[in-house]
Structures are given as C-alpha cells and as structure tokens.
N, CA, C, O and the ligand as a Tripos MOL2 file, in Angstrom:
@<TRIPOS>MOLECULE
protein
  277   275    70     0     0
PROTEIN
NO_CHARGES

@<TRIPOS>ATOM
      1 N          97.0520  100.3640  114.3790 N.3       1 MET1
      2 CA         96.4250  101.8040  114.7700 C.3       1 MET1
      3 C          97.4240  102.8970  114.5960 C.2       1 MET1
      4 O          97.5530  103.8290  115.3890 O.2       1 MET1
      5 N          98.1420  102.7190  113.4780 N.am      2 ASP2
      6 CA         99.1900  103.8090  113.2300 C.3       2 ASP2
      7 C          98.5740  105.1480  112.8590 C.2       2 ASP2
      8 O          97.4850  105.2310  112.2910 O.2       2 ASP2
      9 N          99.2600  106.1090  113.1780 N.am      3 SER3
     10 CA         98.7220  107.3820  112.8690 C.3       3 SER3
     11 C          98.7820  107.5950  111.3890 C.2       3 SER3
     12 O          99.7760  107.1310  110.8310 O.2       3 SER3
     13 N          97.8210  108.2660  110.5950 N.am      4 ALA4
     14 CA         97.8880  108.3390  109.2810 C.3       4 ALA4
     15 C          98.8730  109.4440  108.8180 C.2       4 ALA4
     16 O          98.8510  110.5440  109.3690 O.2       4 ALA4
     17 N          99.5430  109.2270  108.0350 N.am      5 ALA5
     18 CA        100.4730  110.2120  107.4820 C.3       5 ALA5
     19 C          99.9400  111.1390  106.4460 C.2       5 ALA5
     20 O          99.1370  110.6550  105.6490 O.2       5 ALA5
     21 N         100.2610  112.3990  106.3310 N.am      6 THR6
     22 CA         99.6630  113.2900  105.5820 C.3       6 THR6
     23 C         100.4660  113.3850  104.2300 C.2       6 THR6
     24 O         101.6850  113.5580  104.2650 O.2       6 THR6
     25 N          99.7480  113.2650  102.9780 N.am      7 GLN7
     26 CA        100.3010  113.3620  101.7120 C.3       7 GLN7
     27 C         100.0190  114.6370  101.1750 C.2       7 GLN7
     28 O          98.9250  115.1780  101.3300 O.2       7 GLN7
     29 N         101.0520  115.1920  100.4880 N.am      8 CYS8
     30 CA        100.8550  116.4230   99.7800 C.3       8 CYS8
     31 C         100.2350  116.1820   98.5220 C.2       8 CYS8
     32 O         100.6470  115.3330   97.7320 O.2       8 CYS8
     33 N          99.1710  116.9750   98.3060 N.am      9 GLN9
     34 CA         98.2860  116.7090   97.1410 C.3       9 GLN9
     35 C          99.0020  117.4080   95.9000 C.2       9 GLN9
     36 O          98.5340  117.2120   94.7780 O.2       9 GLN9
     37 N         100.0980  118.2010   96.0660 N.am     10 VAL10
     38 CA        100.7050  118.7570   94.7060 C.3      10 VAL10
     39 C         101.9310  117.8330   94.4380 C.2      10 VAL10
     40 O         102.0060  117.3050   93.3280 O.2      10 VAL10
     41 N         102.8600  117.6060   95.3310 N.am     11 CYS11
     42 CA        103.9980  117.0380   94.8240 C.3      11 CYS11
     43 C         104.2000  115.4590   95.4140 C.2      11 CYS11
     44 O         105.2080  114.7720   95.2480 O.2      11 CYS11
     45 N         103.1010  115.1100   96.0700 N.am     12 TRP12
     46 CA        102.8530  113.8020   96.4940 C.3      12 TRP12
     47 C         103.9560  113.2330   97.3990 C.2      12 TRP12
     48 O         104.1870  112.0240   97.3480 O.2      12 TRP12
     49 N         104.6010  113.9740   98.1630 N.am     13 ARG13
     50 CA        105.4560  113.5630   99.0640 C.3      13 ARG13
     51 C         104.5550  113.3110  100.3340 C.2      13 ARG13
     52 O         103.4310  113.7870  100.4930 O.2      13 ARG13
     53 N         105.2570  112.4460  101.2570 N.am     14 VAL14
     54 CA        104.5240  112.0030  102.4440 C.3      14 VAL14
     55 C         105.1460  112.8010  103.7080 C.2      14 VAL14
     56 O         106.3440  113.0820  103.7270 O.2      14 VAL14
     57 N         104.3490  113.1200  104.6690 N.am     15 ARG15
     58 CA        104.8740  113.7240  105.9570 C.3      15 ARG15
     59 C         105.0780  112.6480  106.7840 C.2      15 ARG15
     60 O         104.1520  111.9510  107.1980 O.2      15 ARG15
     61 N         106.5520  112.4210  107.1220 N.am     16 ASP16
     62 CA        106.9410  111.3380  107.7690 C.3      16 ASP16
     63 C         107.1570  111.7010  109.3310 C.2      16 ASP16
     64 O         108.2080  112.0150  109.8890 O.2      16 ASP16
     65 N         105.7610  111.5580  109.9170 N.am     17 ASN17
     66 CA        105.7750  112.0440  111.4080 C.3      17 ASN17
     67 C         106.0110  110.8700  112.4140 C.2      17 ASN17
     68 O         105.5950  110.9160  113.5720 O.2      17 ASN17
     69 N         106.6370  109.9210  111.9450 N.am     18 ARG18
     70 CA        107.1010  108.7910  112.8120 C.3      18 ARG18
     71 C         108.5170  108.5600  112.8170 C.2      18 ARG18
     72 O         108.9450  107.5500  113.3760 O.2      18 ARG18
     73 N         109.3260  109.4020  112.2420 N.am     19 THR19
     74 CA        110.6900  109.3270  112.4210 C.3      19 THR19
     75 C         111.1110  109.5440  113.7390 C.2      19 THR19
     76 O         110.8310  110.5990  114.3080 O.2      19 THR19
     77 N         111.8660  108.5020  114.3820 N.am     20 GLU20
     78 CA        112.2510  108.7130  115.6950 C.3      20 GLU20
     79 C         113.4790  109.7100  115.7210 C.2      20 GLU20
     80 O         114.1670  109.8590  114.7100 O.2      20 GLU20
     81 N         113.7370  110.3780  116.8750 N.am     21 GLY21
     82 CA        114.9260  111.2050  117.0860 C.3      21 GLY21
     83 C         114.7480  112.5910  116.3210 C.2      21 GLY21
     84 O         115.5960  113.4770  116.4220 O.2      21 GLY21
     85 N         113.6610  112.7200  115.5950 N.am     22 SER22
     86 CA        113.6430  113.8810  114.7720 C.3      22 SER22
     87 C         112.4130  114.6900  115.4350 C.2      22 SER22
     88 O         111.3380  114.1370  115.6680 O.2      22 SER22
     89 N         112.6600  116.0100  115.7080 N.am     23 SER23
     90 CA        111.6060  116.8600  116.3750 C.3      23 SER23
     91 C         110.8300  117.4890  115.2460 C.2      23 SER23
     92 O         109.6690  117.8040  115.5070 O.2      23 SER23
     93 N         111.3110  117.7330  113.9710 N.am     24 CYS24
     94 CA        110.6240  118.4080  113.0640 C.3      24 CYS24
     95 C         110.1220  117.3440  111.9150 C.2      24 CYS24
     96 O         110.8100  116.3400  111.7330 O.2      24 CYS24
     97 N         109.0620  117.5290  111.2240 N.am     25 ALA25
     98 CA        108.5220  116.7000  110.3630 C.3      25 ALA25
     99 C         109.3070  116.7720  109.1460 C.2      25 ALA25
    100 O         109.7930  117.8220  108.7260 O.2      25 ALA25
    101 N         109.4450  115.4420  108.4890 N.am     26 VAL26
    102 CA        110.1970  115.2870  107.3660 C.3      26 VAL26
    103 C         109.1640  114.9030  106.2450 C.2      26 VAL26
    104 O         108.2400  114.1080  106.4190 O.2      26 VAL26
    105 N         109.4550  115.6150  104.9910 N.am     27 TRP27
    106 CA        108.6810  115.1660  103.8860 C.3      27 TRP27
    107 C         109.5640  114.3320  102.9070 C.2      27 TRP27
    108 O         110.5060  114.7640  102.2430 O.2      27 TRP27
    109 N         109.0600  112.9900  102.9430 N.am     28 SER28
    110 CA        109.7990  112.0630  102.0930 C.3      28 SER28
    111 C         109.0160  111.6430  100.8050 C.2      28 SER28
    112 O         107.7870  111.7170  100.7790 O.2      28 SER28
    113 N         109.7150  111.2220   99.7850 N.am     29 ASP29
    114 CA        108.8430  110.7240   98.6720 C.3      29 ASP29
    115 C         108.3790  109.3550   99.0010 C.2      29 ASP29
    116 O         108.8590  108.7600   99.9650 O.2      29 ASP29
    117 N         107.5760  108.8900   98.3350 N.am     30 MET30
    118 CA        106.7830  107.6450   98.6140 C.3      30 MET30
    119 C         107.6450  106.4340   98.7310 C.2      30 MET30
    120 O         107.2930  105.6120   99.5770 O.2      30 MET30
    121 N         108.6750  106.1930   98.0530 N.am     31 GLN31
    122 CA        109.5730  105.2720   98.0640 C.3      31 GLN31
    123 C         110.3400  105.3030   99.4400 C.2      31 GLN31
    124 O         110.3760  104.3500  100.2190 O.2      31 GLN31
    125 N         110.8610  106.3490   99.6090 N.am     32 THR32
    126 CA        111.5800  106.4970  100.9540 C.3      32 THR32
    127 C         110.7870  106.1430  102.1700 C.2      32 THR32
    128 O         111.2340  105.4370  103.0740 O.2      32 THR32
    129 N         109.6350  106.6430  102.1520 N.am     33 PHE33
    130 CA        108.4910  106.4710  103.1740 C.3      33 PHE33
    131 C         108.4810  104.9760  103.4270 C.2      33 PHE33
    132 O         108.7150  104.4480  104.5140 O.2      33 PHE33
    133 N         108.1750  104.3370  102.2600 N.am     34 MET34
    134 CA        107.9400  102.9100  102.2630 C.3      34 MET34
    135 C         109.0800  102.0670  102.8670 C.2      34 MET34
    136 O         108.9020  101.1170  103.6300 O.2      34 MET34
    137 N         110.4110  102.5790  102.3880 N.am     35 ASP35
    138 CA        111.5510  101.8780  102.8870 C.3      35 ASP35
    139 C         111.6770  102.1160  104.3940 C.2      35 ASP35
    140 O         112.0140  101.1600  105.0930 O.2      35 ASP35
    141 N         111.4410  103.2800  104.9460 N.am     36 ASN36
    142 CA        111.6350  103.5890  106.3350 C.3      36 ASN36
    143 C         110.6000  102.9560  107.3070 C.2      36 ASN36
    144 O         110.8220  102.8140  108.5090 O.2      36 ASN36
    145 N         109.4550  102.5890  106.6890 N.am     37 HIS37
    146 CA        108.4190  102.2680  107.6590 C.3      37 HIS37
    147 C         107.8290  100.8630  107.3240 C.2      37 HIS37
    148 O         106.8850  100.3740  107.9440 O.2      37 HIS37
    149 N         108.5380  100.1990  106.1790 N.am     38 ASP38
    150 CA        108.0750   98.7980  105.9650 C.3      38 ASP38
    151 C         106.4970   98.6260  105.7620 C.2      38 ASP38
    152 O         105.8560   97.7980  106.4090 O.2      38 ASP38
    153 N         106.0120   99.3440  104.9590 N.am     39 VAL39
    154 CA        104.4630   99.4560  104.8190 C.3      39 VAL39
    155 C         104.1200   98.6980  103.4730 C.2      39 VAL39
    156 O         103.0440   98.8890  102.9060 O.2      39 VAL39
    157 N         105.0010   97.9010  103.0260 N.am     40 THR40
    158 CA        104.7250   97.0490  101.8970 C.3      40 THR40
    159 C         103.7020   95.9870  102.0070 C.2      40 THR40
    160 O         103.0780   95.5130  101.0580 O.2      40 THR40
    161 N         103.5780   95.6300  103.3510 N.am     41 SER41
    162 CA        102.6810   94.5960  103.6400 C.3      41 SER41
    163 C         101.2050   94.9470  103.7680 C.2      41 SER41
    164 O         100.3130   94.1030  103.6880 O.2      41 SER41
    165 N         101.0080   96.2290  103.9690 N.am     42 HIS42
    166 CA         99.6820   96.6650  104.0660 C.3      42 HIS42
    167 C          99.7010   98.0640  103.3050 C.2      42 HIS42
    168 O         100.7600   98.6150  103.0040 O.2      42 HIS42
    169 N          98.4260   98.6050  103.0140 N.am     43 SER43
    170 CA         98.2700  100.0160  102.4000 C.3      43 SER43
    171 C          98.2480  100.9100  103.5270 C.2      43 SER43
    172 O          97.3970  100.8060  104.4110 O.2      43 SER43
    173 N          99.0960  101.7310  103.5290 N.am     44 PRO44
    174 CA         99.1290  102.9420  104.5540 C.3      44 PRO44
    175 C          97.9760  103.8160  104.0310 C.2      44 PRO44
    176 O          97.8000  103.9540  102.8200 O.2      44 PRO44
    177 N          97.2370  104.3710  104.8950 N.am     45 SER45
    178 CA         96.2590  105.4510  104.6380 C.3      45 SER45
    179 C          96.9190  106.8370  104.8300 C.2      45 SER45
    180 O          97.6730  107.1110  105.7630 O.2      45 SER45
    181 N          96.5330  107.7090  103.8030 N.am     46 PHE46
    182 CA         97.0670  109.0370  103.8130 C.3      46 PHE46
    183 C          95.8900  110.1450  104.0850 C.2      46 PHE46
    184 O          94.7990  110.0600  103.5210 O.2      46 PHE46
    185 N          96.1420  110.9470  104.7890 N.am     47 SER47
    186 CA         95.2550  112.1050  104.5990 C.3      47 SER47
    187 C          95.7310  113.2240  103.7970 C.2      47 SER47
    188 O          96.9400  113.4400  103.7110 O.2      47 SER47
    189 N          94.9040  113.9260  103.2250 N.am     48 GLU48
    190 CA         95.1900  114.9000  102.1680 C.3      48 GLU48
    191 C          95.6710  116.2150  102.8720 C.2      48 GLU48
    192 O          95.1110  116.6860  103.8620 O.2      48 GLU48
    193 N          96.6750  116.7130  102.3100 N.am     49 GLY49
    194 CA         97.4150  117.9020  102.8040 C.3      49 GLY49
    195 C          98.4220  118.5390  101.8780 C.2      49 GLY49
    196 O          98.5780  118.2140  100.7010 O.2      49 GLY49
    197 N          99.1160  119.5150  102.5470 N.am     50 TYR50
    198 CA        100.0910  120.2010  101.5390 C.3      50 TYR50
    199 C         101.3600  120.4010  102.2000 C.2      50 TYR50
    200 O         101.3350  120.9060  103.3230 O.2      50 TYR50
    201 N         102.4190  120.0980  101.6990 N.am     51 CYS51
    202 CA        103.6370  120.4150  102.3770 C.3      51 CYS51
    203 C         103.9770  121.7430  102.5820 C.2      51 CYS51
    204 O         103.2690  122.5300  101.9530 O.2      51 CYS51
    205 N         104.9430  122.2870  103.3500 N.am     52 PRO52
    206 CA        105.1820  123.7080  103.4650 C.3      52 PRO52
    207 C         105.5860  124.2170  102.1240 C.2      52 PRO52
    208 O         104.9960  125.2310  101.7530 O.2      52 PRO52
    209 N         106.4350  123.7310  101.3670 N.am     53 GLN53
    210 CA        106.9850  124.1760  100.1260 C.3      53 GLN53
    211 C         105.7200  124.5780   99.2220 C.2      53 GLN53
    212 O         105.5570  125.6930   98.7260 O.2      53 GLN53
    213 N         104.9290  123.5790   99.1020 N.am     54 CYS54
    214 CA        103.8940  123.7140   98.1410 C.3      54 CYS54
    215 C         102.8200  124.8910   98.7700 C.2      54 CYS54
    216 O         102.2600  125.7000   98.0310 O.2      54 CYS54
    217 N         102.6620  124.8630   99.9610 N.am     55 THR55
    218 CA        101.8340  125.8240  100.6100 C.3      55 THR55
    219 C         102.3090  127.3480  100.2430 C.2      55 THR55
    220 O         101.5750  128.2900   99.9430 O.2      55 THR55
    221 N         103.6280  127.3360  100.3420 N.am     56 THR56
    222 CA        104.2500  128.7730  100.1830 C.3      56 THR56
    223 C         104.1690  129.0120   98.7220 C.2      56 THR56
    224 O         104.0180  130.1730   98.3440 O.2      56 THR56
    225 N         104.2570  127.9880   97.8000 N.am     57 LEU57
    226 CA        104.1000  128.2700   96.2590 C.3      57 LEU57
    227 C         102.5950  128.5800   95.9960 C.2      57 LEU57
    228 O         102.2290  129.4360   95.1900 O.2      57 LEU57
    229 N         101.8670  127.9160   96.6440 N.am     58 TYR58
    230 CA        100.3860  128.1680   96.3510 C.3      58 TYR58
    231 C          99.9940  129.5440   96.7230 C.2      58 TYR58
    232 O          99.2710  130.2250   95.9950 O.2      58 TYR58
    233 N         100.4790  129.9650   97.8770 N.am     59 HIS59
    234 CA        100.1630  131.3620   98.3480 C.3      59 HIS59
    235 C         100.6630  132.3800   97.3800 C.2      59 HIS59
    236 O         100.0220  133.3920   97.1000 O.2      59 HIS59
    237 N         101.9330  132.0540   96.8330 N.am     60 ARG60
    238 CA        102.6430  132.9900   96.0470 C.3      60 ARG60
    239 C         101.8310  133.1570   94.8540 C.2      60 ARG60
    240 O         101.4500  134.2800   94.5230 O.2      60 ARG60
    241 N         101.5090  132.0070   94.1150 N.am     61 LEU61
    242 CA        100.7200  131.9710   92.9450 C.3      61 LEU61
    243 C          99.3400  132.7550   93.0230 C.2      61 LEU61
    244 O          98.9280  133.5650   92.1930 O.2      61 LEU61
    245 N          98.7120  132.3480   94.1890 N.am     62 THR62
    246 CA         97.4870  132.8810   94.4350 C.3      62 THR62
    247 C          97.5330  134.4610   94.4260 C.2      62 THR62
    248 O          96.7960  135.1810   93.7520 O.2      62 THR62
    249 N          98.4200  134.8310   95.1970 N.am     63 GLN63
    250 CA         98.5710  136.2360   95.3390 C.3      63 GLN63
    251 C          98.9220  137.1330   94.0300 C.2      63 GLN63
    252 O          98.4500  138.2310   93.7370 O.2      63 GLN63
    253 N          99.8310  136.3990   93.3620 N.am     64 GLU64
    254 CA        100.2690  136.9520   92.1200 C.3      64 GLU64
    255 C          99.0490  136.9080   91.0310 C.2      64 GLU64
    256 O          98.9220  137.7650   90.1560 O.2      64 GLU64
    257 N          98.2390  135.8810   91.1890 N.am     65 HIS65
    258 CA         97.0000  135.9040   90.3440 C.3      65 HIS65
    259 C          96.0890  137.1370   90.7130 C.2      65 HIS65
    260 O          95.6750  137.8950   89.8360 O.2      65 HIS65
    261 N          95.8000  137.3030   92.0280 N.am     66 LEU66
    262 CA         95.0060  138.2400   92.5010 C.3      66 LEU66
    263 C          95.4050  139.7500   92.1400 C.2      66 LEU66
    264 O          94.6430  140.6730   91.8510 O.2      66 LEU66
    265 N          96.7960  139.7550   92.2340 N.am     67 TYR67
    266 CA         97.4720  141.1800   91.8520 C.3      67 TYR67
    267 C          97.2780  141.3080   90.4740 C.2      67 TYR67
    268 O          97.1210  142.4520   90.0490 O.2      67 TYR67
    269 N          97.2540  140.2760   89.6030 N.am     68 ASP68
    270 CA         97.3030  140.2610   88.1500 C.3      68 ASP68
    271 C          95.9650  140.7230   87.6070 C.2      68 ASP68
    272 O          95.8650  141.3350   86.5440 O.2      68 ASP68
    273 N          94.8730  140.3820   88.4380 N.am     69 ALA69
    274 CA         93.4940  140.7320   88.0460 C.3      69 ALA69
    275 C          93.2240  142.1760   88.0800 C.2      69 ALA69
    276 O          92.1100  142.6030   87.7750 O.2      69 ALA69
    277 ZN        104.2880  119.4830   98.1960 Zn       70 ZN70
@<TRIPOS>BOND
     1     1     2 1
     2     2     3 1
     3     3     4 2
     4     3     5 am
     5     5     6 1
     6     6     7 1
     7     7     8 2
     8     7     9 am
     9     9    10 1
    10    10    11 1
    11    11    12 2
    12    11    13 am
    13    13    14 1
    14    14    15 1
    15    15    16 2
    16    15    17 am
    17    17    18 1
    18    18    19 1
    19    19    20 2
    20    19    21 am
    21    21    22 1
    22    22    23 1
    23    23    24 2
    24    23    25 am
    25    25    26 1
    26    26    27 1
    27    27    28 2
    28    27    29 am
    29    29    30 1
    30    30    31 1
    31    31    32 2
    32    31    33 am
    33    33    34 1
    34    34    35 1
    35    35    36 2
    36    35    37 am
    37    37    38 1
    38    38    39 1
    39    39    40 2
    40    39    41 am
    41    41    42 1
    42    42    43 1
    43    43    44 2
    44    43    45 am
    45    45    46 1
    46    46    47 1
    47    47    48 2
    48    47    49 am
    49    49    50 1
    50    50    51 1
    51    51    52 2
    52    51    53 am
    53    53    54 1
    54    54    55 1
    55    55    56 2
    56    55    57 am
    57    57    58 1
    58    58    59 1
    59    59    60 2
    60    59    61 am
    61    61    62 1
    62    62    63 1
    63    63    64 2
    64    63    65 am
    65    65    66 1
    66    66    67 1
    67    67    68 2
    68    67    69 am
    69    69    70 1
    70    70    71 1
    71    71    72 2
    72    71    73 am
    73    73    74 1
    74    74    75 1
    75    75    76 2
    76    75    77 am
    77    77    78 1
    78    78    79 1
    79    79    80 2
    80    79    81 am
    81    81    82 1
    82    82    83 1
    83    83    84 2
    84    83    85 am
    85    85    86 1
    86    86    87 1
    87    87    88 2
    88    87    89 am
    89    89    90 1
    90    90    91 1
    91    91    92 2
    92    91    93 am
    93    93    94 1
    94    94    95 1
    95    95    96 2
    96    95    97 am
    97    97    98 1
    98    98    99 1
    99    99   100 2
   100    99   101 am
   101   101   102 1
   102   102   103 1
   103   103   104 2
   104   103   105 am
   105   105   106 1
   106   106   107 1
   107   107   108 2
   108   107   109 am
   109   109   110 1
   110   110   111 1
   111   111   112 2
   112   111   113 am
   113   113   114 1
   114   114   115 1
   115   115   116 2
   116   115   117 am
   117   117   118 1
   118   118   119 1
   119   119   120 2
   120   119   121 am
   121   121   122 1
   122   122   123 1
   123   123   124 2
   124   123   125 am
   125   125   126 1
   126   126   127 1
   127   127   128 2
   128   127   129 am
   129   129   130 1
   130   130   131 1
   131   131   132 2
   132   131   133 am
   133   133   134 1
   134   134   135 1
   135   135   136 2
   136   135   137 am
   137   137   138 1
   138   138   139 1
   139   139   140 2
   140   139   141 am
   141   141   142 1
   142   142   143 1
   143   143   144 2
   144   143   145 am
   145   145   146 1
   146   146   147 1
   147   147   148 2
   148   147   149 am
   149   149   150 1
   150   150   151 1
   151   151   152 2
   152   151   153 am
   153   153   154 1
   154   154   155 1
   155   155   156 2
   156   155   157 am
   157   157   158 1
   158   158   159 1
   159   159   160 2
   160   159   161 am
   161   161   162 1
   162   162   163 1
   163   163   164 2
   164   163   165 am
   165   165   166 1
   166   166   167 1
   167   167   168 2
   168   167   169 am
   169   169   170 1
   170   170   171 1
   171   171   172 2
   172   171   173 am
   173   173   174 1
   174   174   175 1
   175   175   176 2
   176   175   177 am
   177   177   178 1
   178   178   179 1
   179   179   180 2
   180   179   181 am
   181   181   182 1
   182   182   183 1
   183   183   184 2
   184   183   185 am
   185   185   186 1
   186   186   187 1
   187   187   188 2
   188   187   189 am
   189   189   190 1
   190   190   191 1
   191   191   192 2
   192   191   193 am
   193   193   194 1
   194   194   195 1
   195   195   196 2
   196   195   197 am
   197   197   198 1
   198   198   199 1
   199   199   200 2
   200   199   201 am
   201   201   202 1
   202   202   203 1
   203   203   204 2
   204   203   205 am
   205   205   206 1
   206   206   207 1
   207   207   208 2
   208   207   209 am
   209   209   210 1
   210   210   211 1
   211   211   212 2
   212   211   213 am
   213   213   214 1
   214   214   215 1
   215   215   216 2
   216   215   217 am
   217   217   218 1
   218   218   219 1
   219   219   220 2
   220   219   221 am
   221   221   222 1
   222   222   223 1
   223   223   224 2
   224   223   225 am
   225   225   226 1
   226   226   227 1
   227   227   228 2
   228   227   229 am
   229   229   230 1
   230   230   231 1
   231   231   232 2
   232   231   233 am
   233   233   234 1
   234   234   235 1
   235   235   236 2
   236   235   237 am
   237   237   238 1
   238   238   239 1
   239   239   240 2
   240   239   241 am
   241   241   242 1
   242   242   243 1
   243   243   244 2
   244   243   245 am
   245   245   246 1
   246   246   247 1
   247   247   248 2
   248   247   249 am
   249   249   250 1
   250   250   251 1
   251   251   252 2
   252   251   253 am
   253   253   254 1
   254   254   255 1
   255   255   256 2
   256   255   257 am
   257   257   258 1
   258   258   259 1
   259   259   260 2
   260   259   261 am
   261   261   262 1
   262   262   263 1
   263   263   264 2
   264   263   265 am
   265   265   266 1
   266   266   267 1
   267   267   268 2
   268   267   269 am
   269   269   270 1
   270   270   271 1
   271   271   272 2
   272   271   273 am
   273   273   274 1
   274   274   275 1
   275   275   276 2
@<TRIPOS>SUBSTRUCTURE
     1 MET1         2 RESIDUE 1 A MET
     2 ASP2         6 RESIDUE 1 A ASP
     3 SER3        10 RESIDUE 1 A SER
     4 ALA4        14 RESIDUE 1 A ALA
     5 ALA5        18 RESIDUE 1 A ALA
     6 THR6        22 RESIDUE 1 A THR
     7 GLN7        26 RESIDUE 1 A GLN
     8 CYS8        30 RESIDUE 1 A CYS
     9 GLN9        34 RESIDUE 1 A GLN
    10 VAL10       38 RESIDUE 1 A VAL
    11 CYS11       42 RESIDUE 1 A CYS
    12 TRP12       46 RESIDUE 1 A TRP
    13 ARG13       50 RESIDUE 1 A ARG
    14 VAL14       54 RESIDUE 1 A VAL
    15 ARG15       58 RESIDUE 1 A ARG
    16 ASP16       62 RESIDUE 1 A ASP
    17 ASN17       66 RESIDUE 1 A ASN
    18 ARG18       70 RESIDUE 1 A ARG
    19 THR19       74 RESIDUE 1 A THR
    20 GLU20       78 RESIDUE 1 A GLU
    21 GLY21       82 RESIDUE 1 A GLY
    22 SER22       86 RESIDUE 1 A SER
    23 SER23       90 RESIDUE 1 A SER
    24 CYS24       94 RESIDUE 1 A CYS
    25 ALA25       98 RESIDUE 1 A ALA
    26 VAL26      102 RESIDUE 1 A VAL
    27 TRP27      106 RESIDUE 1 A TRP
    28 SER28      110 RESIDUE 1 A SER
    29 ASP29      114 RESIDUE 1 A ASP
    30 MET30      118 RESIDUE 1 A MET
    31 GLN31      122 RESIDUE 1 A GLN
    32 THR32      126 RESIDUE 1 A THR
    33 PHE33      130 RESIDUE 1 A PHE
    34 MET34      134 RESIDUE 1 A MET
    35 ASP35      138 RESIDUE 1 A ASP
    36 ASN36      142 RESIDUE 1 A ASN
    37 HIS37      146 RESIDUE 1 A HIS
    38 ASP38      150 RESIDUE 1 A ASP
    39 VAL39      154 RESIDUE 1 A VAL
    40 THR40      158 RESIDUE 1 A THR
    41 SER41      162 RESIDUE 1 A SER
    42 HIS42      166 RESIDUE 1 A HIS
    43 SER43      170 RESIDUE 1 A SER
    44 PRO44      174 RESIDUE 1 A PRO
    45 SER45      178 RESIDUE 1 A SER
    46 PHE46      182 RESIDUE 1 A PHE
    47 SER47      186 RESIDUE 1 A SER
    48 GLU48      190 RESIDUE 1 A GLU
    49 GLY49      194 RESIDUE 1 A GLY
    50 TYR50      198 RESIDUE 1 A TYR
    51 CYS51      202 RESIDUE 1 A CYS
    52 PRO52      206 RESIDUE 1 A PRO
    53 GLN53      210 RESIDUE 1 A GLN
    54 CYS54      214 RESIDUE 1 A CYS
    55 THR55      218 RESIDUE 1 A THR
    56 THR56      222 RESIDUE 1 A THR
    57 LEU57      226 RESIDUE 1 A LEU
    58 TYR58      230 RESIDUE 1 A TYR
    59 HIS59      234 RESIDUE 1 A HIS
    60 ARG60      238 RESIDUE 1 A ARG
    61 LEU61      242 RESIDUE 1 A LEU
    62 THR62      246 RESIDUE 1 A THR
    63 GLN63      250 RESIDUE 1 A GLN
    64 GLU64      254 RESIDUE 1 A GLU
    65 HIS65      258 RESIDUE 1 A HIS
    66 LEU66      262 RESIDUE 1 A LEU
    67 TYR67      266 RESIDUE 1 A TYR
    68 ASP68      270 RESIDUE 1 A ASP
    69 ALA69      274 RESIDUE 1 A ALA
    70 ZN70       277 GROUP 0 **** ****
C-alpha cells in the first residue's frame, strides 16, 4: 500500500517522496528511483504530473506563445 509516486510527463523523472531524512521532494530519474526503492520485484504505479522545472518551462513557453499571437 505504498503511496504512488508522481512521474513528470515531460522529462519522465519520478518524484521521490519516500526519501527519508529529506524534507523536500527529490525528482530522480527512473533508474535512480528503482535503485533507491527496490521496486524491481513489482511494478510501481505512478500518477501523472509535472516537475517544478517542467512546470516553469511550460508556463514560460505558454506565455511566450500567447505574447507572440
Ligand atoms: Zn519534468
């Protein structure tokens, strides 16, 4: 009954919200996430989302697109 991790739909990094001793979320690539959480024995479930970097990039691109129109 593990909490589902969030996977960025742009860069495919996974939000590692189960890292102990860390107050802020860490976005790891899939391989790092697998190594940290030993999820090779079962398929982890991911919810769709966007990491902060891609969110910022998305807003920037959207705004530029709007301004360009
Ligand atoms: Zn991303």
